N, C-alpha and C positions, 0 to 999 in steps of 0.2 A: 328740386321740385320742378316739375314740368309745367310751364305756363299753359293755360287753357286758351285756345284760339277764340277770338271774338265770334259771335254768331253772325249768320248772314243777315239777321235783322238789322244789325248795325249798318251794313252796306246798303240795305234797302230802306233805311229811314227816310231818305230824301224821296224815294219813290212813293212810299206810303203817304208822306206829307203832300206831295204834289197831286197824288190821286185824290186825296181828300179835298184839296182846294178845287180841283177840276170838277169833282162830284158836286160841290156846293154851287159852282158857277153854272153847271148844267141844270141843276134844280131851279136856280133863280131864273135862268132863261126859259125853262119850261113853264114856270109860274107866269112869266110875262106873256108867253104864247097863249096859255089857257085863259088869261084874264081878258084878252081882247080878240080872241079868235072868233071870226064871223063866218060860220058855215054857209049862210045864205049868200054872202058876197064872195066867199072863197078867198078871204084875205087874213093877214096877220098884221099886228101893229108895227109901226116903225121901231118902237122901242124893243119889241121882241126880235125883230129882224137884226137889229144892231147887236143885241146880246148874243144871238145865235151865231152871227158872223164872227164874233170875237172868241168863240170857243176853239181851243187848240190844245191838242195832246202832246205837243212837242216837249214841253217841260217834263212830262211824265216819262216819255220815251228816253230822254237823256239820263234819267236816273236809274235805268235798268242795267246792272253790271253784267258783263259776260262771265260765263263759267259757273253759273248756278247748276245744281243737279237737275236732271230732266223733270222730276216732279215739281220742284220749286219754280223752275223757269216756266213750266206750263201753267202753274197757278198764277204767277205774276203776269204772264201774257193773257191769261183769262181776264184779269182785272183790266188790263189795257184794252182788250177787245170789248169789254162791257162799256167802257168810257167812250171809245171811238164809235161803237154802234149807236149809243145814245146821241152823240153829236151828229152822226150821219143821218139819223132818223129825223132830228129837228131840222137839219139843213135840207133834207129831202122834202119834208112837209112845207117848209118855207118856200122852197123852189116851186113846188107844185101849186101852192095857194097864191096864185098871181091874178086872181079875178076870174079864173075859168072854173065854173062850178063842176064841170065834168071831171076835174082832177081831184075832187074831194075824196072820193073813195080810195084813190091811190095814196093820197096824203095820209089817210087813216091807217093804211097798211104800214107806212113808214113809222107812224107813231106807235103802232102795235109792236114793231120791232124794237123801238126804244123802250117801251114799257117792259118787254120781256127781259131786256138787258138790265134795266133798272132793278127789276125784281131779283136778279141773280147777284147784283153787285155786293151787297153786304156779306152774303155767304161766301162769295169768291174772295173778297178781301180777307175775311176771317181765316179761310183756308191758307192763303198765302202767308199771313202773319204767323199762323201756327207752324207751318213748314219752315219758315225762315228762322225760327228759334231752335230748330233741330239740327242745323248744319253750320259748318264754319263759313267764314266770309270767302267769297270767290277770289281767285288769284289770276284769272286769265288776262292776258295782255290785250290792249285795244286792237292790235293788229293780228290777233290769233284767229285760228279757224273757229273756235267757239264763238268769238265775237262776230265773225262774219256770218255764221249760221244764225245767230241771234238777230242780226240786222236783216237777214232775208225773211225770217219769220215775222219780225215787226212790220216790214214793208208789205208782206203778203196779207197780214191782218188789216192794215190800212187799205190796201187795194180791194180786198173782199168787201169791206164795209162801205167804201166810197166809189169804187170804180164802176164803169159801165152804168152810170146813173143809179147805182145801188143806194140804199138808204138804211144801212145797218142790218142787224139781225145775226151777226156772227158771234157764236159762242165757241171759244177756244178751249177745248177740253183734252186734247191729245197733241203730242209734239208733231208739228208739221215736218214730214220727211224731206230733208234737203240733201241733195248730192252735191257737196261743195266742189269736189274736183271736176265733176261733169257740168257744173254750173246749171243744174236743173232742179226744180222742185219736183220730187218724184211723182210720176204720173201726171205731171202738170207742165207749166211753161218753163222756158229757159230764163236765165237772168245774167246780168253782168255785175261784177263786183270790183270796186277799186278802193284802195285805202288812200285817204287824202292827207295822211299825217296825223290825224286825230281819231278818225272813225271810218268804218266801212260805208261806202255809198253804193246803194243797190238799185239797179234798174231791172224790173221784172217785165218781160214781154207779154203783158196782158193789160187790159184796160182797168 
């Protein structure tokens, strides 16, 4: 009798758990933001600022295994992009609401970015959960090319949401083309990649 390989959902259990925890933390931070946001003064409360500054997707990123099929990896990274977009949106609004009322309209653009990502989140999680149940657990090694390409995509999503004073808005719906051998994101910037013994470290030459 042939043993059945465990589904990818087993390997992604930590990811889904961390994503749910971060989602709850983002909602709590947004509630604090909304409770004391003063549009006339263009300020947010100290409690909201502390909660926003404490938001971090690192634990979620560390739970993404390399070697997922392209559709499942794309779905998982879509969930990550939603979370990072929401964090970037709140951070951007907090940064802009520093007492300068001329920044309020820009802060609202940031918040709109976060709202769009929040609206996609449940659907994107459900898609990733469904796909994870349909394939076996990934077996790619941490120093493999698939792991490196995944690391590039993760860093690119972070950069697009936070770089150049961005404040979210990234929806990841298709695999980002990566030329691993050429160390370039296709039709985009170059990157450096080094393996530190545990994981790939990526530096993309873009803000």
